[in-house]
C-alpha positions as CSV (number, residue, x, y, z in Angstrom):
1,M,-17.1,-14.1,39.2
2,K,-15.3,-16.6,36.9
3,E,-14.1,-14.9,33.8
4,Q,-15.3,-16.5,30.5
5,I,-12.5,-17.5,28.2
6,I,-13.4,-18.3,24.5
7,E,-10.5,-19.7,22.6
8,R,-9.5,-17.6,19.6
9,T,-8.3,-20.4,17.4
10,L,-7.5,-18.0,14.6
11,Y,-4.4,-17.2,16.6
12,T,-3.8,-20.3,18.8
13,D,-3.7,-22.5,15.8
14,K,-1.0,-20.3,14.2
15,I,1.1,-20.3,17.4
16,R,0.7,-23.9,18.3
17,P,3.4,-25.3,15.8
18,Y,6.0,-22.9,17.4
19,I,5.5,-24.1,21.0
20,G,8.8,-25.4,22.3
21,Q,10.7,-24.0,19.3
22,P,13.8,-21.8,20.0
23,I,12.3,-18.6,18.6
24,I,10.6,-15.8,20.4
25,K,6.8,-15.6,19.8
26,I,5.5,-12.1,19.9
27,L,1.8,-11.2,19.9
28,T,1.2,-7.6,18.8
29,G,-1.9,-5.4,18.6
30,Q,-3.9,-2.6,20.0
31,R,-4.5,-2.4,23.7
32,R,-7.4,-4.5,25.0
33,I,-7.6,-6.5,21.8
34,G,-7.3,-9.8,23.6
35,K,-3.6,-10.5,23.6
36,S,-3.5,-11.4,27.4
37,F,-6.3,-13.9,27.0
38,I,-4.5,-15.6,24.1
39,L,-1.4,-15.8,26.3
40,R,-3.5,-17.6,28.9
41,Q,-4.9,-19.9,26.2
42,I,-1.3,-20.7,25.2
43,I,-0.5,-21.6,28.8
44,S,-3.5,-24.1,28.8
45,I,-2.3,-25.6,25.5
46,I,1.3,-26.0,27.0
47,L,0.0,-27.7,30.2
48,Q,-2.2,-30.1,28.1
49,S,1.0,-31.6,26.6
50,D,3.5,-30.9,29.3
51,A,1.7,-31.2,32.7
52,K,5.0,-30.5,34.6
53,A,5.8,-27.3,32.7
54,N,7.2,-24.5,34.8
55,I,5.2,-21.4,33.8
56,V,6.9,-18.0,34.4
57,Y,4.2,-15.3,33.8
58,I,4.8,-11.5,34.0
59,N,2.1,-8.9,33.4
60,K,3.3,-5.3,33.6
61,E,-0.2,-4.1,34.1
62,L,-0.5,-5.9,37.4
63,K,0.8,-4.3,40.6
64,E,2.5,-7.6,41.5
65,F,5.2,-6.8,38.9
66,D,5.7,-3.1,39.7
67,S,9.2,-3.8,41.0
68,I,10.3,-4.8,37.5
69,L,11.5,-1.4,36.2
70,T,14.6,-2.3,34.1
71,D,15.8,-5.1,31.9
72,D,18.1,-6.1,34.7
73,D,15.0,-6.5,37.0
74,L,13.3,-8.5,34.3
75,Y,16.2,-10.8,33.9
76,K,16.7,-11.4,37.6
77,N,12.9,-12.1,38.1
78,I,12.8,-14.6,35.3
79,T,16.0,-16.5,36.0
80,S,15.2,-16.7,39.7
81,R,12.0,-18.6,38.8
82,L,13.4,-21.0,36.2
83,S,13.5,-24.7,37.0
84,V,16.2,-27.3,36.3
85,E,13.8,-30.2,36.6
86,S,11.0,-29.0,34.2
87,N,10.7,-27.3,30.8
88,N,10.5,-23.5,31.3
89,Y,8.0,-21.3,29.5
90,V,8.3,-17.5,29.9
91,L,5.3,-15.3,29.1
92,I,5.6,-11.6,29.4
93,D,2.5,-9.3,28.8
94,E,3.0,-5.7,27.6
95,I,6.7,-6.1,27.4
96,Q,7.2,-2.6,25.9
97,E,6.6,-1.2,29.4
98,I,10.1,-2.4,30.4
99,P,13.0,-0.2,28.9
100,F,15.6,-2.2,27.0
101,F,13.7,-5.5,27.4
102,Q,15.3,-6.7,24.2
103,H,18.6,-7.3,26.1
104,T,17.0,-9.7,28.4
105,L,15.2,-11.6,25.6
106,R,18.4,-11.9,23.7
107,S,20.3,-13.3,26.7
108,L,17.5,-15.8,27.6
109,L,17.3,-17.0,24.0
110,A,21.0,-17.5,23.8
111,E,21.0,-19.4,27.2
112,G,18.4,-21.8,25.8
113,N,16.7,-22.5,29.1
114,C,13.2,-21.3,28.3
115,D,10.5,-21.0,25.6
116,I,9.6,-17.3,25.3
117,Y,6.3,-15.5,24.5
118,C,5.6,-11.8,24.7
119,T,2.8,-9.3,23.9
120,G,3.2,-5.7,22.9
121,S,1.0,-2.7,22.0
122,N,3.5,-0.6,20.0
123,A,4.8,-1.4,16.6
124,N,8.0,0.5,17.2
125,M,8.9,-2.4,19.4
126,L,9.4,-4.5,16.3
127,S,10.6,-2.0,13.8
128,G,13.3,-0.6,16.0
129,E,14.0,-2.2,19.4
130,L,13.6,-5.8,18.6
131,A,14.6,-5.7,14.9
132,T,18.0,-4.4,15.9
133,H,18.9,-7.0,18.6
134,L,16.8,-10.0,17.6
135,A,16.7,-10.0,13.8
136,G,15.7,-13.5,12.6
137,R,15.1,-14.8,16.1
138,Y,11.4,-13.9,16.6
139,I,8.1,-14.4,14.9
140,E,5.2,-11.9,15.0
141,F,1.6,-12.8,15.4
142,P,-0.6,-9.7,14.8
143,V,-3.8,-9.9,16.9
144,H,-6.9,-7.9,15.7
145,C,-10.3,-7.1,17.1
146,L,-12.9,-9.9,16.7
147,S,-13.6,-11.0,13.2
148,Y,-17.3,-11.3,12.2
149,A,-17.2,-15.0,12.8
150,E,-15.6,-14.5,16.3
151,F,-18.2,-11.8,17.0
152,L,-21.0,-14.2,16.3
153,L,-19.4,-16.8,18.6
154,F,-18.7,-14.4,21.4
155,H,-22.1,-12.8,21.4
156,K,-24.0,-16.0,20.7
157,L,-25.6,-14.6,17.5
158,D,-26.7,-16.2,14.2
159,D,-25.3,-14.9,10.9
160,T,-28.0,-12.4,9.9
161,N,-28.1,-8.9,8.5
162,E,-29.1,-7.7,11.9
163,S,-26.0,-9.3,13.5
164,L,-23.8,-7.7,10.8
165,Q,-25.4,-4.3,11.5
166,K,-24.6,-4.7,15.2
167,Y,-21.0,-5.7,14.4
168,M,-20.7,-2.6,12.2
169,K,-22.0,-0.4,15.1
170,I,-20.2,-1.7,18.2
171,G,-17.2,-3.4,16.6
172,G,-15.2,-6.3,17.8
173,M,-13.5,-5.4,21.1
174,P,-13.7,-8.7,23.1
175,Y,-14.7,-7.1,26.4
176,L,-18.1,-6.0,25.0
177,I,-19.6,-9.4,25.6
178,H,-20.0,-8.3,29.3
179,F,-22.6,-5.6,28.2
180,K,-24.9,-8.2,26.6
181,G,-25.5,-6.1,23.5
182,D,-26.5,-2.8,25.3
183,E,-25.2,-0.3,22.7
184,R,-25.2,2.6,25.2
185,L,-22.9,0.7,27.6
186,C,-20.7,-0.5,24.7
187,M,-20.2,3.1,23.5
188,E,-19.3,4.4,27.0
189,Y,-16.7,1.6,27.4
190,L,-15.3,2.3,23.9
191,Q,-15.1,6.1,24.6
192,N,-13.1,5.4,27.7
193,L,-10.9,2.8,25.9
194,Y,-10.2,5.4,23.2
195,S,-9.0,7.9,25.9
196,T,-6.8,5.3,27.5
197,I,-5.2,4.3,24.2
198,L,-4.6,7.9,23.2
199,L,-3.1,8.8,26.5
200,K,-1.0,5.7,27.3
201,D,0.0,4.4,23.9
202,V,0.3,7.6,21.9
203,I,0.6,10.8,23.8
204,A,2.6,9.6,26.8
205,R,4.8,7.2,24.8
206,K,5.6,9.7,22.1
207,Q,5.7,12.7,24.5
208,I,3.2,14.5,22.3
209,R,2.6,18.1,23.5
210,N,-0.2,19.3,21.2
211,V,-3.0,17.0,22.5
212,N,-5.7,19.2,21.0
213,F,-4.3,18.7,17.5
214,M,-3.9,15.0,18.0
215,E,-7.6,14.8,18.9
216,R,-8.5,16.9,15.9
217,L,-6.4,14.6,13.6
218,V,-8.2,11.5,15.0
219,N,-11.6,13.1,14.4
220,Y,-10.5,14.0,10.8
221,L,-9.4,10.5,10.1
222,A,-12.5,9.0,11.6
223,D,-14.6,11.3,9.3
224,N,-12.7,10.3,6.2
225,I,-12.3,6.5,6.4
226,G,-11.4,5.2,3.0
227,S,-10.8,8.6,1.4
228,L,-7.6,9.2,-0.5
229,F,-5.4,12.0,0.9
230,S,-1.9,12.8,2.0
231,A,-0.3,14.4,5.0
232,S,-0.1,17.7,3.1
233,S,-3.8,17.7,2.3
234,I,-4.6,17.0,5.9
235,S,-2.4,19.9,7.0
236,K,-4.1,22.2,4.5
237,Y,-7.5,21.2,5.8
238,L,-6.6,21.7,9.4
239,K,-5.1,25.1,8.5
240,S,-8.5,26.0,7.0
241,Q,-9.8,25.2,10.5
242,R,-7.3,27.6,12.0
243,Q,-4.9,24.9,13.1
244,Q,-1.5,26.1,11.8
245,L,0.5,22.9,11.9
246,P,3.2,21.7,9.4
247,T,2.9,18.6,7.3
248,Q,5.7,16.9,9.2
249,M,3.7,17.1,12.4
250,V,0.8,15.4,10.6
251,I,3.2,12.6,9.5
252,D,4.6,12.3,13.0
253,Y,1.2,12.2,14.8
254,S,-0.4,9.8,12.3
255,T,2.7,7.5,12.6
256,A,2.3,7.5,16.4
257,L,-1.4,6.4,16.0
258,S,-0.3,3.7,13.6
259,Q,2.4,2.4,15.9
260,A,-0.2,2.0,18.6
261,Y,-2.2,-0.2,16.1
262,F,-5.0,2.3,16.4
263,I,-5.1,3.1,12.7
264,Y,-3.6,1.7,9.5
265,K,-2.2,3.6,6.6
266,V,-2.9,1.9,3.3
267,P,-0.6,3.1,0.5
268,R,-1.5,3.4,-3.2
269,A,0.4,1.1,-5.5
270,D,0.7,0.6,-9.2
271,I,-1.4,-2.5,-10.2
272,Q,1.3,-3.9,-12.5
273,G,4.3,-4.0,-10.3
274,L,2.9,-2.9,-6.9
275,K,5.3,0.0,-6.9
276,I,4.3,2.3,-4.0
277,F,3.3,5.9,-4.8
278,E,4.7,8.5,-2.4
279,I,1.6,10.6,-2.3
280,G,-1.9,9.5,-1.5
281,E,-3.1,6.9,1.0
282,K,-6.2,5.7,2.8
283,Y,-6.6,5.3,6.6
284,F,-8.7,2.7,8.4
285,F,-9.3,2.0,12.0
286,E,-8.5,-1.2,13.9
287,D,-11.9,-1.3,15.4
288,L,-15.0,0.3,13.9
289,G,-16.7,0.4,17.4
290,I,-14.0,2.8,18.7
291,R,-14.3,4.9,15.6
292,N,-18.0,5.1,16.0
293,A,-17.6,6.0,19.7
294,I,-15.4,9.0,18.5
295,R,-17.7,10.3,15.7
296,G,-21.1,8.8,16.3
297,I,-23.2,6.3,14.4
298,Y,-24.8,7.4,11.1
299,P,-25.6,4.3,9.1
300,L,-27.3,6.0,6.2
301,T,-24.4,8.2,5.3
302,E,-21.4,6.1,6.5
303,I,-22.2,2.5,5.7
304,Q,-19.8,2.5,2.6
305,K,-17.0,3.6,4.9
306,W,-17.9,0.9,7.4
307,M,-17.9,-1.7,4.7
308,E,-14.4,-0.7,3.4
309,N,-13.0,-0.7,6.9
310,L,-14.4,-4.2,7.6
311,V,-13.1,-5.6,4.3
312,Y,-9.6,-4.1,4.9
313,M,-9.4,-5.6,8.4
314,Q,-10.5,-9.0,7.2
315,L,-7.8,-9.0,4.6
316,L,-5.2,-8.3,7.3
317,R,-6.6,-11.2,9.3
318,M,-6.2,-13.4,6.3
319,G,-2.5,-12.5,6.1
320,Y,-2.6,-10.3,3.0
321,D,-0.5,-7.2,2.3
322,V,-3.1,-4.6,1.2
323,F,-2.8,-1.7,-1.2
324,V,-5.1,0.8,-3.0
325,G,-4.7,-0.2,-6.6
326,K,-3.9,2.5,-9.2
327,S,-3.2,2.4,-12.9
328,D,-3.6,5.6,-15.0
329,T,-7.2,6.6,-14.2
330,L,-8.1,3.1,-12.9
331,E,-8.6,2.7,-9.1
332,I,-9.3,-0.5,-7.3
333,D,-10.4,-0.3,-3.6
334,F,-8.1,-3.1,-2.5
335,V,-5.3,-5.1,-4.1
336,A,-4.4,-7.9,-1.6
337,Q,-1.1,-9.7,-2.1
338,K,0.1,-12.9,-0.3
339,I,3.2,-14.5,-1.8
340,E,2.1,-15.3,-5.3
341,N,-1.6,-15.0,-4.7
342,R,-3.5,-11.8,-5.4
343,L,-7.1,-10.5,-5.0
344,Y,-8.8,-7.5,-6.5
345,I,-11.7,-6.1,-4.6
346,Q,-14.2,-3.4,-5.1
347,V,-16.6,-2.5,-2.3
348,S,-20.0,-1.1,-3.1
349,F,-23.0,-0.6,-0.8
350,R,-25.6,-1.3,-3.5
351,L,-25.5,-2.4,-7.1
352,D,-29.2,-1.9,-8.0
353,V,-28.4,1.2,-10.1
354,E,-27.0,0.3,-13.5
355,K,-24.5,3.1,-13.5
356,T,-23.0,1.9,-10.2
357,M,-22.8,-1.7,-11.4
358,N,-21.2,-0.7,-14.7
359,R,-18.6,1.5,-12.9
360,E,-17.5,-1.3,-10.4
361,V,-17.4,-4.0,-13.0
362,A,-15.6,-1.8,-15.6
363,A,-12.7,-1.1,-13.2
364,L,-12.1,-4.8,-12.7
365,Q,-12.6,-5.7,-16.3
366,R,-9.7,-3.5,-17.3
367,I,-7.2,-5.5,-15.3
368,S,-5.6,-7.9,-17.7
369,D,-4.3,-10.7,-15.4
370,N,-6.2,-13.7,-14.2
371,F,-6.2,-13.2,-10.5
372,P,-9.6,-13.5,-8.7
373,K,-11.8,-10.3,-8.9
374,Y,-14.6,-9.5,-6.4
375,I,-17.2,-7.0,-5.7
376,V,-18.3,-7.0,-2.1
377,T,-21.8,-5.6,-1.5
378,L,-24.8,-5.5,0.8
379,D,-27.1,-5.9,-2.1
380,D,-28.6,-9.4,-1.7
381,F,-30.1,-9.4,-5.2
382,A,-26.8,-8.7,-7.0
383,V,-24.9,-11.7,-5.7
384,G,-23.6,-14.0,-8.4
385,T,-21.0,-14.1,-11.1
386,T,-20.7,-11.8,-14.2
387,P,-20.2,-13.3,-17.7
388,D,-16.5,-12.5,-17.5
389,G,-15.9,-14.2,-14.1
390,I,-16.1,-11.3,-11.6
391,R,-17.7,-12.6,-8.4
392,I,-20.2,-10.4,-6.6
393,I,-20.5,-11.5,-3.0
394,H,-22.3,-10.3,0.1
395,L,-20.3,-8.7,2.8
396,R,-21.3,-11.3,5.3
397,Q,-20.1,-14.0,3.0
398,F,-16.7,-12.2,2.6
399,L,-16.3,-11.7,6.3
400,L,-16.9,-15.4,7.0
401,G,-14.4,-16.4,4.3
402,S,-17.0,-18.2,2.3
403,F,-15.8,-17.2,-1.2
């Protein structure tokens, strides 16, 4: 059966200007997020402008490449396939599976015989292995689960509240299009994917011994999306559940989950200077569907958590650095910063109660600068602009970038 490939222009458009440039292009993100398909789309783009291009493709998840065990093996495989008559393009999928791969990349880049693209499913690849050996010689393209706009395109849906509700439930893993909206099949797939990510990208890679605690930690984080807490508070809670584990282990295990792009830690920062506070952060999941497969679907009690998770992920897709805003007793759900641009965002399920409306507006009114301020809601009747310029927009509008 021919596999359907839908171009994810959100990423290919960003990568396109760098094709043929002497810099390594690295696509990063959680397992099964769609990085391999984007690589294949890049190959198609290359061949459209360079029909004689020599494509060297390596995918460490395919048995064909099992013999590549070291960086020497990698170097020999690539150099043996390079052409002297054509432009060479090297694309390596899941490169973190090859120990010391950075040595090969550094040599190939210095030799100047090929244009290099890689994908990876572990952030440590950039913060440690690559940063040390290739500082300034690579560019990262973070890949995320489907945006709401992509979800509508992939599943052939119209933009309606029902479509948004489905997106909240099953999430944005690209492979779900094969299940044609069957939520039971989607959840079974996502439960299996969760097990794979936890085993391959977290437990095995970090040699974690206390698997039971890791699973309890994931469950705790899934239950508390968008809640402010610290590693010490998590440790205290788990102790109350008869899990005697030190704070440092909580830090190590949550870091391992973050490095697999499974969760994101959002720090608190002072609104004035964005100085980071050492204590207190929020956690969000890359994909809401996987989170729901872990903890179940309870729309009536968890929709506020879902909304915050979706808003946070959309801000990441838009290229913002995101913080929880704090100033004295004032707290803003999200402060999003990109170069000199900043957004302040409050997220509220409904605004039909005056007390709720006043609380959300008051928090934004107390910010003295003139950067845009938004309240994102599911309340259709509240959409509009307050007298002092605070925009109230529907979640669908925010997720589609129509603001």
